[in-house]
C-alpha positions in Angstrom: -0.1 0.0 0.1 2.5 2.7 1.1 6.3 2.9 0.4 8.5 1.3 3.0 11.4 3.6 3.1 13.0 2.5 6.3 13.3 4.5 9.3 10.5 7.2 9.9 11.4 10.8 10.0 11.9 12.2 13.4 8.7 14.5 13.1 6.5 11.3 12.4 7.9 9.5 15.3 7.2 12.4 17.5 3.5 12.3 17.0 1.3 10.3 19.4 -2.0 8.7 19.0 -4.1 11.9 19.8 -1.9 13.9 16.9 -2.7 11.1 14.6 -6.4 11.3 15.2 -6.3 15.1 14.9 -4.3 14.7 11.6 -6.9 12.1 10.3 -9.8 14.5 11.2 -8.2 17.3 9.9 -7.6 15.8 6.5 -11.1 14.2 6.3 -12.5 17.6 7.0 -10.6 18.9 4.0 -8.6 21.1 6.2 -11.6 23.0 7.4 -11.1 24.3 11.0 -14.6 25.2 11.1 -16.0 21.7 10.3 -13.3 20.2 12.6 -14.6 22.4 15.5 -18.1 21.3 14.8 -16.9 17.6 14.8 -15.1 18.1 18.1 -17.7 20.3 19.7 -15.4 23.1 20.6 -14.9 26.5 19.3 -13.0 27.6 16.2 -10.3 29.1 18.4 -9.8 25.9 20.5 -9.2 23.9 17.1 -6.8 26.7 15.7 -4.9 26.4 18.9 -4.7 22.7 18.7 -3.5 23.2 15.2 -0.9 25.5 16.1 0.5 23.4 18.9 0.6 20.4 16.4 2.6 22.6 13.9 5.0 23.6 16.6 5.5 20.1 17.6 6.3 18.9 14.0 8.7 21.9 13.6 10.4 21.1 16.8 10.8 17.6 16.0 12.2 18.4 12.3 14.5 21.2 13.4 17.9 20.2 12.4 19.5 23.0 14.3 18.7 21.3 17.6 21.6 19.7 19.5 20.8 16.0 19.9 17.7 13.8 20.7 17.5 15.1 24.3 17.0 18.8 23.5 14.8 17.9 20.5 12.4 15.9 22.9 12.5 18.7 25.3 11.4 21.2 22.6 8.6 18.6 21.3 7.3 18.6 24.9 7.1 22.4 25.1 5.5 22.5 21.7 3.0 19.8 22.9 2.1 21.9 26.1 3.6 19.3 28.3 6.5 21.2 29.4 6.8 24.8 30.5 9.3 27.0 28.4 11.2 28.1 31.5 11.7 24.5 32.7 12.8 23.2 29.3 15.5 26.1 29.2 16.8 25.0 32.5 16.9 21.3 31.6 18.7 22.1 28.2 21.2 24.3 30.0 21.8 21.6 32.5 22.2 19.1 29.9 24.7 21.2 28.0 26.6 21.7 30.9 26.7 18.0 31.8 27.8 17.3 28.2 30.7 19.8 28.5 31.9 18.0 31.6 32.0 14.7 29.8 34.2 16.0 26.9 36.9 17.3 29.3 39.8 15.0 29.6 
């Protein structure tokens, strides 16, 4: 049915079941946020906010300028609304300090 291209891109692997359901419903609704809002029984701004989080999550997972899988995961969690940006900055900073300690002879 689909092409088997081996490993999936990072942004695909970052999506959870809820993201896949949202994406499917978005496609079936022909990209109409108004129709999607009606289907979910929520307001247009609520669906727009969900789409914005989805886009941010995909962008964070696909960002090639991010330093490694830990930082990418933290950024995806922020985009998904599961981690506060201030906490993410602290975690990334601490992680970078630990990496510098490991490099020193």
